[in-house]
Biopython code that builds the backbone (N, CA, C, O; Angstrom):
import numpy as np
from Bio.PDB.StructureBuilder import StructureBuilder

atoms = [
    (1, "MET", "N", (-74.693, -30.305, -62.475)),
    (1, "MET", "CA", (-74.995, -30.250, -61.023)),
    (1, "MET", "C", (-73.826, -31.238, -60.659)),
    (1, "MET", "O", (-73.346, -32.125, -61.364)),
    (2, "ILE", "N", (-73.425, -30.788, -59.134)),
    (2, "ILE", "CA", (-72.280, -31.764, -58.678)),
    (2, "ILE", "C", (-72.991, -31.550, -57.186)),
    (2, "ILE", "O", (-73.793, -30.629, -57.030)),
    (3, "LYS", "N", (-72.673, -32.392, -56.179)),
    (3, "LYS", "CA", (-73.011, -32.860, -54.672)),
    (3, "LYS", "C", (-71.724, -32.748, -54.064)),
    (3, "LYS", "O", (-70.675, -33.258, -54.458)),
    (4, "ILE", "N", (-71.898, -32.087, -53.145)),
    (4, "ILE", "CA", (-69.989, -31.847, -52.043)),
    (4, "ILE", "C", (-70.843, -31.898, -50.663)),
    (4, "ILE", "O", (-71.833, -31.415, -50.114)),
    (5, "VAL", "N", (-69.795, -32.802, -50.484)),
    (5, "VAL", "CA", (-70.781, -33.137, -49.323)),
    (5, "VAL", "C", (-69.009, -32.812, -48.028)),
    (5, "VAL", "O", (-67.860, -32.778, -48.468)),
    (6, "TYR", "N", (-69.336, -32.663, -46.758)),
    (6, "TYR", "CA", (-68.147, -32.270, -46.201)),
    (6, "TYR", "C", (-68.477, -33.361, -44.709)),
    (6, "TYR", "O", (-69.390, -34.110, -44.363)),
    (7, "PHE", "N", (-67.407, -33.002, -44.251)),
    (7, "PHE", "CA", (-67.605, -33.758, -43.330)),
    (7, "PHE", "C", (-66.360, -34.139, -41.647)),
    (7, "PHE", "O", (-65.132, -34.060, -41.608)),
    (8, "ALA", "N", (-67.189, -34.470, -40.682)),
    (8, "ALA", "CA", (-66.147, -33.647, -39.431)),
    (8, "ALA", "C", (-66.267, -32.941, -39.285)),
    (8, "ALA", "O", (-67.365, -32.416, -39.103)),
    (9, "SER", "N", (-64.328, -32.007, -39.241)),
    (9, "SER", "CA", (-64.310, -31.291, -38.769)),
    (9, "SER", "C", (-64.194, -29.931, -40.098)),
    (9, "SER", "O", (-63.721, -28.835, -39.799)),
    (10, "ILE", "N", (-64.653, -30.210, -41.399)),
    (10, "ILE", "CA", (-65.167, -29.578, -42.453)),
    (10, "ILE", "C", (-65.925, -29.186, -42.188)),
    (10, "ILE", "O", (-66.076, -27.973, -42.339)),
    (11, "ARG", "N", (-66.724, -29.848, -41.716)),
    (11, "ARG", "CA", (-68.321, -29.626, -41.616)),
    (11, "ARG", "C", (-69.095, -28.545, -40.395)),
    (11, "ARG", "O", (-70.071, -27.795, -40.393)),
    (12, "GLU", "N", (-68.254, -28.875, -39.607)),
    (12, "GLU", "CA", (-68.558, -27.683, -37.837)),
    (12, "GLU", "C", (-67.806, -26.883, -38.478)),
    (12, "GLU", "O", (-68.490, -26.331, -39.339)),
    (13, "ALA", "N", (-66.591, -26.482, -38.505)),
    (13, "ALA", "CA", (-66.233, -25.692, -39.598)),
    (13, "ALA", "C", (-67.403, -24.337, -40.117)),
    (13, "ALA", "O", (-67.504, -23.296, -39.468)),
    (14, "LEU", "N", (-68.100, -24.587, -41.217)),
    (14, "LEU", "CA", (-69.236, -24.873, -42.296)),
    (14, "LEU", "C", (-70.143, -23.846, -41.511)),
    (14, "LEU", "O", (-70.256, -22.623, -41.427)),
    (15, "GLY", "N", (-70.721, -24.961, -40.985)),
    (15, "GLY", "CA", (-71.664, -24.846, -41.152)),
    (15, "GLY", "C", (-72.519, -25.556, -41.896)),
    (15, "GLY", "O", (-73.602, -25.102, -42.264)),
    (16, "LEU", "N", (-71.968, -27.084, -42.259)),
    (16, "LEU", "CA", (-72.665, -26.977, -43.403)),
    (16, "LEU", "C", (-72.426, -28.411, -43.666)),
    (16, "LEU", "O", (-71.254, -28.766, -43.540)),
    (17, "GLY", "N", (-73.479, -29.507, -44.079)),
    (17, "GLY", "CA", (-73.106, -31.349, -44.003)),
    (17, "GLY", "C", (-73.401, -31.031, -45.957)),
    (17, "GLY", "O", (-72.276, -30.956, -46.449)),
    (18, "ASP", "N", (-74.282, -30.881, -46.864)),
    (18, "ASP", "CA", (-73.497, -30.633, -48.283)),
    (18, "ASP", "C", (-74.366, -29.702, -48.785)),
    (18, "ASP", "O", (-75.111, -28.882, -48.248)),
    (19, "GLU", "N", (-74.131, -29.979, -49.885)),
    (19, "GLU", "CA", (-74.848, -28.943, -50.811)),
    (19, "GLU", "C", (-74.620, -29.708, -52.437)),
    (19, "GLU", "O", (-73.758, -30.481, -52.854)),
    (20, "SER", "N", (-75.627, -29.185, -52.975)),
    (20, "SER", "CA", (-75.843, -29.018, -54.615)),
    (20, "SER", "C", (-75.629, -27.751, -55.383)),
    (20, "SER", "O", (-76.418, -26.843, -55.119)),
    (21, "ILE", "N", (-74.604, -27.494, -56.385)),
    (21, "ILE", "CA", (-74.018, -26.545, -57.141)),
    (21, "ILE", "C", (-73.897, -26.866, -58.397)),
    (21, "ILE", "O", (-73.499, -27.976, -58.752)),
    (22, "GLU", "N", (-74.224, -25.939, -59.192)),
    (22, "GLU", "CA", (-73.661, -26.198, -61.073)),
    (22, "GLU", "C", (-72.198, -25.863, -61.219)),
    (22, "GLU", "O", (-71.471, -24.974, -60.775)),
    (23, "LEU", "N", (-72.055, -26.791, -61.921)),
    (23, "LEU", "CA", (-69.795, -27.013, -62.100)),
    (23, "LEU", "C", (-69.484, -25.527, -62.471)),
    (23, "LEU", "O", (-70.339, -25.040, -63.210)),
    (24, "PRO", "N", (-68.094, -24.402, -62.006)),
    (24, "PRO", "CA", (-68.253, -24.219, -62.727)),
    (24, "PRO", "C", (-67.805, -23.640, -63.390)),
    (24, "PRO", "O", (-66.615, -23.839, -63.148)),
    (25, "SER", "N", (-67.884, -22.613, -64.576)),
    (25, "SER", "CA", (-66.910, -22.821, -65.446)),
    (25, "SER", "C", (-65.619, -22.875, -65.323)),
    (25, "SER", "O", (-64.995, -22.061, -64.643)),
    (26, "GLY", "N", (-65.219, -23.590, -65.799)),
    (26, "GLY", "CA", (-63.167, -22.953, -65.629)),
    (26, "GLY", "C", (-62.918, -24.198, -64.488)),
    (26, "GLY", "O", (-61.759, -24.493, -64.198)),
    (27, "VAL", "N", (-63.826, -24.764, -63.986)),
    (27, "VAL", "CA", (-63.456, -25.374, -62.890)),
    (27, "VAL", "C", (-63.620, -28.199, -63.182)),
    (27, "VAL", "O", (-64.433, -29.124, -63.194)),
    (28, "SER", "N", (-62.187, -27.897, -63.305)),
    (28, "SER", "CA", (-62.945, -29.301, -64.043)),
    (28, "SER", "C", (-60.999, -30.650, -62.871)),
    (28, "SER", "O", (-59.968, -31.278, -63.113)),
    (29, "THR", "N", (-61.670, -30.310, -62.037)),
    (29, "THR", "CA", (-60.467, -30.556, -61.000)),
    (29, "THR", "C", (-60.922, -30.525, -59.288)),
    (29, "THR", "O", (-61.355, -29.712, -58.471)),
    (30, "VAL", "N", (-60.688, -31.355, -59.323)),
    (30, "VAL", "CA", (-61.057, -31.323, -56.989)),
    (30, "VAL", "C", (-60.187, -30.629, -56.803)),
    (30, "VAL", "O", (-60.276, -30.516, -55.580)),
    (31, "GLU", "N", (-59.055, -29.819, -57.195)),
    (31, "GLU", "CA", (-58.412, -28.702, -57.230)),
    (31, "GLU", "C", (-58.880, -27.888, -56.882)),
    (31, "GLU", "O", (-59.234, -27.463, -55.782)),
    (32, "GLN", "N", (-58.932, -27.497, -58.162)),
    (32, "GLN", "CA", (-59.615, -26.864, -59.691)),
    (32, "GLN", "C", (-60.858, -25.697, -58.007)),
    (32, "GLN", "O", (-60.634, -24.623, -57.449)),
    (33, "LEU", "N", (-62.336, -27.014, -57.820)),
    (33, "LEU", "CA", (-63.093, -26.616, -57.122)),
    (33, "LEU", "C", (-62.444, -26.028, -55.576)),
    (33, "LEU", "O", (-62.799, -25.015, -54.974)),
    (34, "SER", "N", (-61.367, -27.046, -55.173)),
    (34, "SER", "CA", (-61.596, -26.244, -53.803)),
    (34, "SER", "C", (-60.582, -25.092, -54.051)),
    (34, "SER", "O", (-60.132, -24.752, -52.957)),
    (35, "ALA", "N", (-60.083, -24.409, -54.993)),
    (35, "ALA", "CA", (-60.053, -23.337, -55.502)),
    (35, "ALA", "C", (-60.813, -22.078, -55.543)),
    (35, "ALA", "O", (-60.641, -20.884, -55.302)),
    (36, "TRP", "N", (-61.915, -23.041, -56.038)),
    (36, "TRP", "CA", (-62.839, -22.020, -56.678)),
    (36, "TRP", "C", (-63.850, -21.520, -55.094)),
    (36, "TRP", "O", (-64.317, -20.483, -54.622)),
    (37, "LEU", "N", (-63.779, -23.082, -54.709)),
    (37, "LEU", "CA", (-64.596, -21.917, -53.096)),
    (37, "LEU", "C", (-64.246, -21.626, -52.203)),
    (37, "LEU", "O", (-65.054, -21.255, -51.352)),
    (38, "GLN", "N", (-62.798, -21.642, -51.916)),
    (38, "GLN", "CA", (-62.259, -20.474, -50.996)),
    (38, "GLN", "C", (-61.773, -19.084, -51.220)),
    (38, "GLN", "O", (-61.529, -18.100, -50.520)),
    (39, "ALA", "N", (-61.707, -19.579, -53.169)),
    (39, "ALA", "CA", (-61.605, -18.451, -53.509)),
    (39, "ALA", "C", (-64.049, -17.078, -54.245)),
    (39, "ALA", "O", (-64.685, -16.167, -54.773)),
    (40, "GLU", "N", (-64.001, -17.503, -53.988)),
    (40, "GLU", "CA", (-65.413, -17.247, -53.703)),
    (40, "GLU", "C", (-65.924, -16.928, -52.202)),
    (40, "GLU", "O", (-66.551, -15.971, -51.748)),
    (41, "ARG", "N", (-65.546, -17.790, -51.769)),
    (41, "ARG", "CA", (-66.696, -17.483, -50.492)),
    (41, "ARG", "C", (-65.486, -17.303, -48.886)),
    (41, "ARG", "O", (-65.991, -17.609, -47.806)),
    (42, "GLY", "N", (-64.217, -16.889, -48.898)),
    (42, "GLY", "CA", (-63.880, -16.803, -48.066)),
    (42, "GLY", "C", (-63.276, -17.045, -46.968)),
    (42, "GLY", "O", (-63.567, -18.155, -46.521)),
    (43, "GLU", "N", (-62.291, -16.248, -46.128)),
    (43, "GLU", "CA", (-62.161, -16.951, -45.017)),
    (43, "GLU", "C", (-61.985, -18.343, -44.191)),
    (43, "GLU", "O", (-60.933, -18.951, -43.996)),
    (44, "LYS", "N", (-63.174, -18.653, -43.798)),
    (44, "LYS", "CA", (-63.575, -19.561, -43.232)),
    (44, "LYS", "C", (-63.178, -20.676, -44.544)),
    (44, "LYS", "O", (-62.241, -21.453, -44.726)),
    (45, "TRP", "N", (-64.137, -20.391, -45.157)),
    (45, "TRP", "CA", (-63.483, -21.613, -46.339)),
    (45, "TRP", "C", (-62.306, -21.389, -46.113)),
    (45, "TRP", "O", (-62.279, -21.475, -44.885)),
    (46, "ILE", "N", (-61.164, -21.129, -46.479)),
    (46, "ILE", "CA", (-59.630, -21.399, -46.496)),
    (46, "ILE", "C", (-60.334, -21.439, -45.483)),
    (46, "ILE", "O", (-61.386, -20.802, -45.517)),
    (47, "LYS", "N", (-60.017, -22.126, -44.377)),
    (47, "LYS", "CA", (-59.096, -22.245, -43.379)),
    (47, "LYS", "C", (-59.517, -23.807, -43.462)),
    (47, "LYS", "O", (-58.819, -24.800, -43.256)),
    (48, "ALA", "N", (-61.480, -23.665, -43.993)),
    (48, "ALA", "CA", (-61.127, -25.173, -44.084)),
    (48, "ALA", "C", (-61.050, -26.407, -44.406)),
    (48, "ALA", "O", (-60.978, -27.466, -43.783)),
    (49, "LEU", "N", (-61.098, -25.843, -46.389)),
    (49, "LEU", "CA", (-60.523, -26.831, -47.314)),
    (49, "LEU", "C", (-59.047, -25.927, -47.236)),
    (49, "LEU", "O", (-59.361, -24.859, -46.710)),
    (50, "GLY", "N", (-57.966, -25.922, -47.463)),
    (50, "GLY", "CA", (-56.934, -24.964, -47.527)),
    (50, "GLY", "C", (-55.620, -26.115, -46.888)),
    (50, "GLY", "O", (-54.456, -26.006, -47.274)),
    (51, "HIS", "N", (-56.051, -27.150, -45.905)),
    (51, "HIS", "CA", (-54.739, -27.479, -46.095)),
    (51, "HIS", "C", (-54.251, -28.618, -46.095)),
    (51, "HIS", "O", (-54.662, -29.609, -45.491)),
    (52, "PRO", "N", (-53.485, -28.531, -46.677)),
    (52, "PRO", "CA", (-52.680, -29.793, -48.192)),
    (52, "PRO", "C", (-53.190, -31.479, -47.540)),
    (52, "PRO", "O", (-53.767, -32.394, -48.128)),
    (53, "SER", "N", (-53.010, -31.444, -47.022)),
    (53, "SER", "CA", (-53.750, -32.832, -46.334)),
    (53, "SER", "C", (-55.095, -33.481, -46.802)),
    (53, "SER", "O", (-55.365, -34.677, -46.914)),
    (54, "THR", "N", (-55.704, -32.611, -46.995)),
    (54, "THR", "CA", (-57.339, -33.134, -47.202)),
    (54, "THR", "C", (-58.142, -33.909, -47.960)),
    (54, "THR", "O", (-58.299, -33.393, -49.067)),
    (55, "ILE", "N", (-58.620, -34.759, -47.853)),
    (55, "ILE", "CA", (-58.576, -36.144, -48.054)),
    (55, "ILE", "C", (-60.342, -35.331, -48.767)),
    (55, "ILE", "O", (-61.233, -34.635, -48.280)),
    (56, "ILE", "N", (-59.918, -36.269, -50.798)),
    (56, "ILE", "CA", (-61.144, -35.885, -50.849)),
    (56, "ILE", "C", (-61.778, -36.951, -51.907)),
    (56, "ILE", "O", (-61.178, -37.061, -52.976)),
    (57, "ALA", "N", (-62.881, -37.705, -51.709)),
    (57, "ALA", "CA", (-63.294, -38.657, -52.764)),
    (57, "ALA", "C", (-63.918, -37.957, -54.185)),
    (57, "ALA", "O", (-63.659, -36.808, -54.543)),
    (58, "VAL", "N", (-64.579, -38.672, -54.732)),
    (58, "VAL", "CA", (-65.322, -38.260, -55.784)),
    (58, "VAL", "C", (-66.182, -39.954, -56.112)),
    (58, "VAL", "O", (-65.663, -41.067, -56.190)),
    (59, "ASN", "N", (-66.973, -39.734, -56.183)),
    (59, "ASN", "CA", (-68.565, -41.142, -56.730)),
    (59, "ASN", "C", (-68.105, -41.251, -55.207)),
    (59, "ASN", "O", (-68.343, -40.105, -54.827)),
    (60, "GLN", "N", (-67.764, -41.702, -54.476)),
    (60, "GLN", "CA", (-66.863, -42.572, -52.913)),
    (60, "GLN", "C", (-66.204, -43.686, -52.948)),
    (60, "GLN", "O", (-66.375, -44.812, -52.481)),
    (61, "GLU", "N", (-64.726, -42.722, -54.149)),
    (61, "GLU", "CA", (-63.476, -42.823, -53.755)),
    (61, "GLU", "C", (-62.800, -42.560, -54.289)),
    (61, "GLU", "O", (-62.793, -42.278, -55.487)),
    (62, "MET", "N", (-61.281, -42.589, -52.842)),
    (62, "MET", "CA", (-60.314, -41.528, -52.985)),
    (62, "MET", "C", (-59.928, -41.363, -53.976)),
    (62, "MET", "O", (-59.947, -42.208, -54.871)),
    (63, "VAL", "N", (-59.304, -39.792, -54.102)),
    (63, "VAL", "CA", (-58.920, -39.503, -54.988)),
    (63, "VAL", "C", (-58.105, -38.369, -54.892)),
    (63, "VAL", "O", (-58.502, -37.515, -54.099)),
    (64, "SER", "N", (-56.407, -38.000, -55.883)),
    (64, "SER", "CA", (-55.489, -36.967, -55.343)),
    (64, "SER", "C", (-56.629, -35.673, -56.693)),
    (64, "SER", "O", (-57.386, -35.496, -57.648)),
    (65, "ALA", "N", (-55.688, -35.136, -55.440)),
    (65, "ALA", "CA", (-56.086, -33.801, -56.111)),
    (65, "ALA", "C", (-56.655, -32.596, -57.488)),
    (65, "ALA", "O", (-57.388, -31.612, -57.582)),
    (66, "ASP", "N", (-55.759, -33.456, -58.392)),
    (66, "ASP", "CA", (-55.707, -33.100, -59.606)),
    (66, "ASP", "C", (-56.835, -34.604, -60.313)),
    (66, "ASP", "O", (-56.633, -35.074, -61.433)),
    (67, "SER", "N", (-57.988, -35.133, -59.336)),
    (67, "SER", "CA", (-58.808, -36.344, -60.786)),
    (67, "SER", "C", (-59.971, -34.855, -61.511)),
    (67, "SER", "O", (-60.252, -33.663, -61.633)),
    (68, "SER", "N", (-60.128, -35.790, -61.680)),
    (68, "SER", "CA", (-61.178, -35.177, -63.410)),
    (68, "SER", "C", (-62.412, -35.079, -61.592)),
    (68, "SER", "O", (-62.393, -35.684, -60.520)),
    (69, "ILE", "N", (-63.323, -33.924, -62.227)),
    (69, "ILE", "CA", (-65.034, -33.795, -61.835)),
    (69, "ILE", "C", (-66.039, -33.922, -62.943)),
    (69, "ILE", "O", (-65.334, -33.516, -63.866)),
    (70, "LYS", "N", (-66.809, -34.109, -63.308)),
    (70, "LYS", "CA", (-68.315, -33.706, -64.134)),
    (70, "LYS", "C", (-69.247, -32.989, -63.844)),
    (70, "LYS", "O", (-68.935, -32.544, -62.739)),
    (71, "SER", "N", (-70.182, -32.590, -64.114)),
    (71, "SER", "CA", (-71.349, -32.767, -63.836)),
    (71, "SER", "C", (-71.955, -34.064, -63.647)),
    (71, "SER", "O", (-71.943, -34.993, -64.454)),
    (72, "GLY", "N", (-72.788, -34.021, -61.850)),
    (72, "GLY", "CA", (-73.548, -35.116, -61.716)),
    (72, "GLY", "C", (-72.778, -36.027, -61.198)),
    (72, "GLY", "O", (-73.002, -37.237, -61.195)),
    (73, "ASP", "N", (-71.299, -35.140, -60.479)),
    (73, "ASP", "CA", (-70.596, -36.211, -60.000)),
    (73, "ASP", "C", (-71.187, -35.841, -58.312)),
    (73, "ASP", "O", (-72.116, -35.109, -57.971)),
    (74, "GLU", "N", (-70.228, -36.676, -57.461)),
    (74, "GLU", "CA", (-70.581, -36.607, -55.885)),
    (74, "GLU", "C", (-69.159, -36.868, -55.037)),
    (74, "GLU", "O", (-68.628, -37.954, -54.804)),
    (75, "ILE", "N", (-68.398, -34.589, -54.380)),
    (75, "ILE", "CA", (-67.677, -34.887, -54.358)),
    (75, "ILE", "C", (-67.123, -34.594, -52.736)),
    (75, "ILE", "O", (-66.797, -33.444, -52.442)),
    (76, "ALA", "N", (-67.059, -35.392, -51.993)),
    (76, "ALA", "CA", (-66.754, -34.846, -50.276)),
    (76, "ALA", "C", (-65.497, -34.811, -50.271)),
    (76, "ALA", "O", (-64.708, -35.290, -51.086)),
    (77, "PHE", "N", (-65.192, -33.858, -48.725)),
    (77, "PHE", "CA", (-63.662, -33.565, -48.645)),
    (77, "PHE", "C", (-64.046, -33.813, -46.439)),
    (77, "PHE", "O", (-64.813, -33.226, -45.676)),
    (78, "PHE", "N", (-63.366, -34.573, -46.303)),
    (78, "PHE", "CA", (-62.828, -34.840, -45.831)),
    (78, "PHE", "C", (-61.549, -33.912, -44.437)),
    (78, "PHE", "O", (-60.544, -33.311, -44.815)),
    (79, "PRO", "N", (-61.906, -34.020, -43.087)),
    (79, "PRO", "CA", (-60.660, -33.279, -42.713)),
    (79, "PRO", "C", (-58.996, -34.635, -42.666)),
    (79, "PRO", "O", (-58.979, -35.817, -42.322)),
    (80, "PRO", "N", (-58.334, -34.105, -42.962)),
    (80, "PRO", "CA", (-56.679, -35.199, -42.695)),
    (80, "PRO", "C", (-57.270, -35.682, -41.664)),
    (80, "PRO", "O", (-58.278, -35.053, -41.341)),
    (81, "VAL", "N", (-56.955, -36.767, -40.892)),
    (81, "VAL", "CA", (-56.797, -37.759, -40.599)),
    (81, "VAL", "C", (-55.308, -37.185, -39.365)),
    (81, "VAL", "O", (-54.232, -36.621, -39.565)),
    (82, "THR", "N", (-55.950, -37.660, -38.234)),
    (82, "THR", "CA", (-55.115, -37.531, -36.492)),
    (82, "THR", "C", (-54.147, -38.745, -36.938)),
    (82, "THR", "O", (-53.976, -39.491, -37.903)),
    (83, "GLY", "N", (-53.711, -38.539, -35.882)),
    (83, "GLY", "CA", (-54.030, -40.063, -34.798)),
    (83, "GLY", "C", (-52.778, -40.084, -33.045)),
    (83, "GLY", "O", (-51.770, -39.401, -32.861)),
    (84, "GLY", "N", (-53.053, -40.532, -32.635)),
    (84, "GLY", "CA", (-52.353, -40.509, -31.098)),
    (84, "GLY", "C", (-52.097, -41.356, -30.877)),
    (84, "GLY", "O", (-51.560, -41.576, -29.791)),
]
sb = StructureBuilder()
sb.init_structure("model")
sb.init_model(0)
sb.init_chain("A")
sb.init_seg("    ")
for serial, (resi, resn, name, xyz) in enumerate(atoms, 1):
    if name == "N":
        sb.init_residue(resn, " ", resi, " ")
    sb.init_atom(name, np.array(xyz, "f"), 0.0, 1.0, " ", f" {name:<3s}", serial, name[0])
structure = sb.get_structure()
């Protein structure tokens, strides 16, 4: 089981703050998890998670998309940071 947390505009777009799911078979990186969520859940998820600058944390540490994940981890998705 993994916990996934969605923040800010991603949370708003999905209408979901967090969820716990079984780690899908064959998914071992953050990038694979994001791709799986988008493929399984459709257009709304593609728009929310598909930006290449989405910020990801595993167990409250910022990581790159190729970082490994395992059962028991908490994965958080943050929208890209904008300035102004």
